[in-house]
GUFIMAR-667261 format. One line per 10 residues: their letters; for each residue y, z, x of C-alpha. Coordinates in steps of 0.2 Angstrom, whole numbers, plus 5000, padded with zeros to 4 digits. Each point is the difference from the previous one (the first is absolute). Example, Ala and Ser with C-alpha at 12.3 -4.5 7.8 and 13.67 -1.06 7.14 Angstrom:
BEGIN
as = 4978,5039,5062  5017,4997,5006 $
END
This chain:
BEGIN
mleinlnmep = 4998,4815,5086  4984,4990,5002  4988,4994,4987  4982,5002,5005  4983,4999,4991  4988,5015,5000  4983,4996,4993  5007,4986,4990  5014,5011,4993  5018,4997,5004 $
yisksqtsil = 5011,5014,5009  5017,5001,5007  5003,5011,5016  5012,5002,5014  4999,4991,5016  4994,5008,5016  4987,5009,4991  4981,5001,5005  4987,4993,4988  4992,5017,5000 $
evcklagiqi = 5016,5009,4994  5003,4987,4987  4982,5002,4993  5002,5019,5000  5016,4998,4990  4991,4989,4988  4986,5013,4997  4987,4990,5010  4990,5011,5012  4996,4992,5017 $
prfcyhells = 4988,5010,5011  5006,5004,5018  4996,5012,5014  5014,4998,5013  5015,4997,4989  5010,5016,4995  5016,5000,4990  5009,5011,5012  4994,4993,5017  5003,4984,5009 $
vagncrmcfv = 4989,4985,4996  4985,4996,5011  4989,4988,4991  4984,5003,5009  4987,5006,4987  5001,4983,4991  4994,5008,4984  5015,4994,4990  4996,4982,5000  5007,4989,4987 $
eingmekpia = 4998,4981,4997  5015,4988,5000  5000,4983,4992  5001,4987,5014  4993,5011,5013  4982,4998,5006  4998,5018,5007  5004,5017,4991  5015,5009,5007  5004,5019,5002 $
scvseiennm = 5012,5004,4986  5008,5015,5009  5008,4989,5013  5004,4985,4990  5016,4998,4991  5001,4991,4983  5008,4983,4999  5008,4990,4985  4987,4992,4988  4985,5009,5010 $
sirintpfik = 4984,5001,4990  4990,5015,5005  4982,5004,4994  4993,5017,5003  4982,5002,4994  4992,4983,5002  4982,4999,5006  5006,4994,5017  5011,5016,5002  4986,5011,4994 $
karenvieml = 4988,4993,5013  5013,5002,5013  5003,5019,4996  4981,5002,4999  4999,4994,5018  5014,5011,5006  4991,5015,4992  4984,4995,5008  5008,4999,5017  5008,5017,4998 $
linhpldcpi = 4983,5008,4995  4991,4993,5015  5004,5015,5011  5006,5012,4986  4988,5015,4999  4991,5004,4984  5005,5018,4998  5010,5000,4984  4991,5015,4993  5007,5011,5015 $
cdqggecdlq = 5017,4992,5001  5015,5009,4995  5008,4984,4994  4987,4997,4987  5008,4998,4983  5016,4994,5007  4994,4987,5013  5007,4983,4998  4985,4992,5009  4989,5008,4987 $
detkefssdy = 5010,4993,4986  5002,4982,5007  4981,5000,5005  4995,5003,4983  5012,4987,4993  4998,4986,5012  4985,5002,5011  4982,4993,4999  4986,5011,4994  4990,4998,5016 $
sryffnkrev = 5002,5000,5018  4996,4987,5013  5003,5010,5015  4984,5008,5009  5007,5005,5017  5006,5016,5007  5017,5006,4995  5013,5004,5014  5006,5018,5003  5018,5005,5004 $
edknygnlik = 5005,5016,5009  5011,5011,4989  5018,5003,5006  5009,5017,5001  5015,5000,4988  5002,5019,5001  4992,5013,4989  5007,4994,4984  4993,4983,4999  4981,4996,5000 $
tvmtrcihct = 4995,4983,5007  4984,4990,4998  5005,4984,5008  4984,4991,4996  5006,4998,4983  5017,4992,5005  5002,4982,4994  5015,4996,5011  5013,4999,4986  5013,5007,5013 $
rcvryfsdvi = 5010,5010,4987  4999,5015,5011  5006,4990,5015  5015,4993,4991  5004,5017,4993  5001,5008,5017  5010,4986,5008  5012,4996,4985  5002,5017,4993  4997,5013,5013 $
gsmsfgtmgr = 5005,4989,5014  4985,5003,5011  4994,4985,5010  4985,5009,5008  4989,4996,4986  4992,4983,4996  4986,4987,5000  4989,4999,5015  4986,4988,5004  4995,4983,4993 $
grkteiggyf = 4987,4993,4988  4986,5012,4997  5007,5013,5012  5017,5002,4991  5005,5017,4996  5015,5011,4995  5005,5014,5011  5013,5007,5012  5004,4992,5017  4999,5018,5008 $
sksfhsflsg = 4986,5012,5001  5010,5015,4993  5000,5004,4981  5014,4993,4989  5013,5012,4993  5013,4997,4988  5009,5010,4986  4996,4986,4988  4982,4995,5005  4992,5006,4984 $
nvtdlcpvga = 5007,4985,4990  4987,4988,5008  4987,5009,4989  5009,4993,4985  5002,4982,5008  4982,4998,5006  4990,4990,4987  4983,5006,5006  4993,5016,5007  5005,4997,5018 $
ltsnksafka = 5015,5012,4999  4998,5015,4988  5007,5018,4999  4990,5012,5011  5005,5015,4990  4993,4994,4983  4984,4992,5008  4984,5002,4990  5008,5012,4987  5001,4990,4984 $
riweleqien = 5000,4982,4993  5015,4992,4993  4993,5000,4982  4998,5018,5001  5018,5004,5004  5015,5003,4988  5017,4993,5005  5015,5011,4997  5018,4993,5004  5011,5011,5010 $
idlsdgngtn = 5014,5000,5013  5000,5004,5019  5007,5017,5003  4999,5000,5019  5018,4993,5002  5015,4996,4989  4995,4982,4996  4990,5003,4985  4987,4986,5004  4989,4995,4986 $
icfeisngdt = 4982,5006,5003  4984,5001,4990  4987,5014,5002  4982,4996,4998  4991,5016,4995  4982,5005,4994  4994,5015,4990  5018,5003,4993  5009,5006,5015  4991,4995,5016 $
ihrilsrsss = 5011,4987,5010  4990,4987,5009  5014,4989,5006  5018,4994,4997  5005,4982,4998  5017,4991,4998  5006,4995,4983  5010,4984,4997  5019,5004,4998  5013,4989,4992 $
lntiennmls = 5006,4995,5018  4984,4989,5004  5002,5000,5019  4989,5005,5014  5010,5016,5005  5001,5005,4981  4981,4999,4999  4995,5010,5015  4996,5018,5003  5002,5010,5016 $
drtrygydyi = 4984,5008,5007  5008,5017,4996  5000,4995,4982  4984,4991,4999  4989,5014,5009  5010,5016,4998  4993,5003,4983  4987,5012,5006  5012,5014,5001  4998,5001,4981 $
eevkqythny = 4982,5004,5002  5005,5015,5011  5012,5006,4987  4986,5000,4987  4987,5009,5011  5013,5013,5005  5006,5003,4982  4982,5002,4994  4996,5013,5013  5016,5010,4998 $
nyelkfklsi = 5002,5014,4987  5018,4999,4994  4998,5015,4989  4999,5012,5015  5018,4995,5004  5008,5004,4983  5008,5017,5005  5013,4998,4987  4999,4991,4983  5015,4989,4997 $
sqtnkykdrh = 4998,5003,4981  5006,5018,5003  5017,4994,5008  5015,4997,4989  5004,4982,5006  5016,4998,4991  5008,5015,5007  4994,4998,5018  5007,4987,5012  4989,4987,5007 $
liivdeyidl = 5001,4990,5016  4988,4985,5000  4996,4991,5016  4993,4983,5000  4997,4986,5013  5000,4981,5000  4982,4999,4994  5004,5007,4983  4997,4988,4986  5014,4993,4989 $
etllylqllk = 4994,5008,4984  5001,5017,5007  5016,4997,5008  5008,4994,4984  4993,5015,4990  5008,5012,5013  5016,4991,4999  5000,5002,4981  4995,5018,5001  5014,5003,5012 $
kmnpdkitir = 5013,4992,4988  4994,5012,4986  5001,5015,5012  5013,4996,5013  5003,5018,5005  4982,5005,5002  4992,4985,5008  5004,4993,5017  4990,4985,5007  5000,4997,5019 $
avrsycksde = 4990,4988,5011  4991,5001,5017  5004,4983,5006  4994,4992,5016  5012,4998,5015  5014,5009,4991  5011,5014,5007  5014,4999,4987  5002,5000,4981  5009,4982,5000 $
qvinfdnskf = 4993,4989,4987  4997,4983,5008  5005,4987,4987  4990,4985,4995  5010,4987,5009  4991,4983,4997  4982,5006,4998  4998,4990,4984  5001,4984,5011  4985,4994,5009 $
idqtkgvcvl = 4999,4996,5019  4995,4982,4995  5018,4997,4997  5005,5003,5018  5007,4985,5010  5005,4999,5018  5000,5017,5006  4991,5017,4997  5005,5016,5008  4987,5014,5001 $
isldpkletp = 5008,5018,5002  4989,5015,5004  4984,4990,4993  4983,4996,5006  4994,4988,4987  4983,4998,5007  4997,5019,4998  5010,5004,4985  4999,4985,4988  4987,4987,5006 $
llyvklqklv = 5003,4988,4986  5019,4999,5005  4994,4996,5018  4990,4985,4993  5015,4994,4990  5011,5001,5016  4987,4991,5010  4999,4986,4987  5019,4998,4999  5001,4999,5019 $
kddnlkifqi = 4987,4986,5000  5006,4990,4985  5019,5003,5000  5003,5004,5018  5007,5017,4996  5008,5010,5014  4996,5019,5000  5010,5013,5009  4993,5018,5003  5009,5017,5002 $
gpifesdfpi = 4987,5013,5004  4984,5001,5009  4991,4984,5006  4983,4997,4991  4986,4988,5002  5005,4984,4992  4993,4982,4997  5017,4992,4999  5015,5000,5010  5012,5015,4998 $
yhlsnnlsdg = 5017,5002,5008  5002,5019,5005  5018,5006,4999  4999,5019,5004  4988,5015,4999  5013,5011,4992  5010,4997,4984  5018,5003,5007  4998,4986,5014  4992,4988,4988 $
iqiiensfsk = 5013,5001,4987  5014,4998,5013  4991,4983,5005  4999,4994,4982  5019,5004,4996  5006,4992,5016  5007,4984,4995  4998,4993,5018  4981,5003,5000  4987,4987,4997 $
pykyikesqs = 4991,5010,4987  5016,5002,4990  5003,4981,5000  4982,4997,4995  5001,5012,4985  5018,4994,4995  4994,4982,5000  4984,5004,4990  5000,4995,4981  4991,5016,4995 $
ptfilgdsin = 4997,5013,5014  4989,5015,4996  5001,5017,5007  4984,5011,4997  5002,5019,5003  4985,5009,5004  4995,5016,4992  5003,5011,5015  5019,4994,5002  5005,5017,4991 $
lytnkvnalg = 4996,5009,5016  5013,4990,5010  5015,4999,4989  5007,5013,4987  5007,4986,4989  4987,4986,4996  5011,4995,4985  5015,4998,5011  4991,4990,5013  4992,4988,4987 $
lyikklfpss = 5017,4997,4992  5008,4998,5017  4988,4986,5004  5003,4992,4983  5019,5001,5004  4997,4991,5017  4989,4987,4992  5004,4998,4982  4986,4987,4997  4987,5012,5007 $
tvikvrnkpn = 4985,5009,4991  4997,5018,5005  4982,5007,4996  4995,5018,5002  4981,5001,5003  4990,5013,4990  4984,5004,5007  4994,5011,4986  4994,4994,4983  5013,5008,4990 $
aeaiyrfnic = 5014,5003,5013  5012,4988,4991  4999,5010,4984  5004,5016,5010  5016,4992,5006  5005,4992,4983  4997,5016,4991  5013,5008,5012  4988,5014,5005  5007,5008,5016 $
qmlptdfidk = 4991,5006,5016  4993,5017,4999  5010,5013,5010  4997,5018,5003  5015,5005,4990  4992,4993,4984  4989,5016,5000  5015,5011,4996  4999,5008,4982  4983,4992,4996 $
dfvwalnlhe = 4985,5009,4992  4986,4986,5001  4997,4987,5013  4989,4985,4994  4992,4990,5014  4994,4984,4993  4988,4990,5010  5008,5004,5017  4992,4994,5016  4996,5013,5013 $
nlevrnllim = 5012,4998,5015  5011,5011,5010  5015,4997,4989  4991,5005,4984  4991,5015,5009  5017,5006,5007  5008,4998,4983  4988,5009,4989  4995,5014,5012  5015,5003,5012 $
qrpynmeliw = 5015,4995,4989  4994,5006,4983  5004,5018,4995  4985,5011,4999  5002,5006,4982  5001,4982,4993  4985,4994,4991  4992,4984,5007  4990,4988,4989  4990,4987,5010 $
insftypmek = 4994,4985,4991  4991,4987,5010  4987,4986,5000  4989,5010,5011  5002,5015,5011  5006,4999,5018  4996,5013,5013  5018,5006,4997  4995,5008,4984  4988,5012,5008 $
klesvhiirp = 5015,5007,5010  5012,5001,4985  4995,5018,4995  5015,5000,4988  4994,4986,4990  4999,5005,4982  4992,4985,4992  4991,4985,5006  4996,4986,4988  4989,4985,5003 $
llpyfckeyy = 5008,4983,4998  4993,4982,4998  5002,4989,5016  5015,4987,5001  4989,4986,4993  4998,5009,4984  5018,5000,4995  5008,4986,4990  5018,4997,5004  5008,4996,5017 $
mnqnglvqrt = 5015,4991,5007  4999,4989,5015  5014,4998,5013  5007,4984,4990  5003,5011,4985  4986,4993,4990  4992,5013,4989  4981,4997,4999  4988,5006,4987  4982,5000,5004 $
iplksgptnq = 4983,5005,4993  4997,5017,5007  4984,5003,5010  4989,5013,4992  4995,5011,5014  4997,5019,5004  4993,5015,4991  5003,5005,4982  5012,5014,5005  5012,4988,5009 $
lsmfetikme = 5015,4994,4990  5014,4987,5005  5016,5007,5006  5009,4995,4984  4987,5009,4989  5001,5015,5011  5019,5001,5000  5000,4997,4981  4988,5014,4997  5009,5012,5011 $
lpleknivhd = 5018,4995,4996  4999,4993,4983  5013,4990,4990  5002,5000,4982  4992,4982,4998  4993,4987,5011  5014,4987,5003  4994,4993,5017  4988,4986,4993  5013,4996,4986 $
yfkigdgslf = 5013,4999,5013  4990,4987,5010  4996,4990,4985  5017,4999,4994  5007,4996,5017  5017,5008,4996  5011,5000,5016  5013,5012,4994  4993,5015,5010  4989,4996,5015 $
lknyyyyady = 4994,4983,4999  5017,4991,5001  4998,4997,5019  4983,4993,4999  4997,4982,5005  4987,4996,4987  4985,5008,4992  4982,4993,5002  4986,5006,4989  4984,4995,5009 $
snnnekrpie = 4990,5007,4986  5007,4988,4988  4998,4982,5007  5012,5002,5014  5015,5001,4987  5017,5001,5008  5014,5008,4991  5018,4998,5006  5010,5015,5002  5019,5001,5004 $
hynmlsqfnk = 5003,5001,5019  5013,5013,5005  5010,4996,5016  5000,5017,5009  5011,4993,5014  5016,5001,4990  5001,5019,5003  4999,4999,5019  5013,4986,5003  5011,5012,5010 $
ytkdlvhlsk = 4987,5003,5014  5005,4993,5017  4992,5002,5018  5012,5014,5004  4989,5011,4988  4984,4996,5009  4993,5009,5015  4988,4989,5010  4988,5008,5011  4998,4995,5018 $
vdikvssedy = 4983,5007,5001  4986,4987,5002  4992,4996,4984  4981,5004,4999  4987,4995,4988  4991,5014,4990  4982,4994,5005  4994,4987,5013  4983,4999,4991  5000,4988,4985 $
ylygrfgvfs = 4984,5007,4993  5006,5019,5000  5016,4996,4992  5004,5009,4983  4989,5011,4989  4987,4986,4997  4997,4998,5019  4999,5019,5004  4987,5004,4987  4990,4984,5001 $
knmkqsskqt = 4984,5000,5010  5000,4981,5001  5017,5000,5007  4996,5014,5013  4985,4989,5006  5010,4985,5001  5014,5009,5010  4987,5007,5012  4992,4983,5003  5017,4992,5003 $
reekknfidf = 5006,5013,5012  4983,4998,5010  5001,4981,5001  5019,4996,5000  5011,4999,5015  5010,5015,5004  5017,4991,5000  5009,4989,4987  5002,4981,5002  5018,4998,5002 $
rnfqsiedl = 5000,4981,5003  5008,4995,4983  5014,5012,5003  5016,4992,5007  5017,5006,5005  5016,4993,4992  5004,4990,5016  4985,4989,4995  5009,4994,4984 $
END
């Protein structure tokens, strides 16, 4: 520990800490432009000047480490004059267009100018102009406003791994841009709009629509995949979404504070939902009033998918427990051809604990889970992580050793004690196997495969990726895959928020008996509903972001502030089911508040209530592996068919991509400009080990 003096007051701090970080911990705010907590240090804006006793010139606090008995002064007249000169230099070529700039109200240059700048200008010459760059249709650029803080350059080079973007020119001709004439495309490019301190890089989809002080912030979670990333809606007029921002999580790292472009710009599908529901007359579809049916004498088949909210799912489970002979719950799960329940394995552990080796099986992280891809890239760069791949080759920014295109040959290579991959995995301290969501198509026993891997490598961690917001809860609640035999001896079929695809259409039209009543409950109607002449009831539902409880793939139950959106006749799925299939009392909210683990929550990791100061309540973790300890490889059928990805287009992956106009435009632009082949340079064979 080192003793220092800040503004004539004594402090104690750890060594190898910058002056700026120490001042931040002490509650002393130092202005800065180039410094960002989650990026590498550049030290080129010179705004964070401080004065050190014994030194004639001021020094930049972001690049200078503290020393023992160092005396630091922050706001002396000398430092104030130095900051005034820095601001004056930045404003020499900065345009005076604050009234029309989208960054107005949250611009760092505005704030620092008001605080430290002079009240008059000494510059009477023409300002320079810089040509705007093409960063795609999602990011709006006004490069004349750029102050060369290089945050965007460090973000693209350090985080995304793209070296085609940087600083060009010298002196007055310095500018930020790409080294090639083509536009820049990345699935994480939208995060630069949060990093840019001025209005040079802003969101193109929210340009000229509202001011920051007119927007209301609502905390929520990302539902485009199973990560449950913390996000924040900025809305106006009660329900109009203008943009989505990242929200700081307890894990304060760059990959935990980023959003993929699909999350950040795919929100416009909600506006499509509202427009469609406003123009659709649901009363015309009410051919049968459900109040005329005797629900407690009839048998009901309830079909859900992996987008259902946790509150509704828990309610259905409690309802089933009270009426076990009359209610059956089934799920239409992605990439699943059997009714096997894939157990949790080690999903409560984080990928950050991986050391040495990581094996990807039937997974394209760049397409399915972008934030996982960023974490792997960081581990490869910082910890020299070796990554093996069983499945299709995908475009990567870090080296990957490809084992096989099919599951059978890949597992044979891993289990062969004379192979190089086996030796690397065996010698690794904590190897990690990540199973993709589509692995169910290539083996009939995913559980046996996972346990066989843990038997081969006892210190390994096996993680099953869930690509849907509540897929983990579907598995933990032991809800089986929907099969045609489930229609037998049922009187009513409830289709809850099912997505229109060939599987659902075949299930509800071809497989369902003609005399069975169908109740279709959805966020908005798909073209399929016009073809379902046998639909008896269609009820409107609020979109996914208007729900309250979800569980991410790590087993974290997240409670958010629901987004109020949609017409007055729309209800949440929970309210609809509760109204149509009532219980004697409302026990769902009480169950969550108590946190009792005796029924369904016994296998939860922990429960986070984001509507109450991020409170985390520990809940007993139930080890589900004990009941499957008899599985061996002999029970597994490994397919020799080449593994294929579900989609080759990142922007059109999942519901948010399919129904988002922003994602369709980005997909079209990318396909028009991008090469027609994948860059395989980072993929290597096992002979290169």
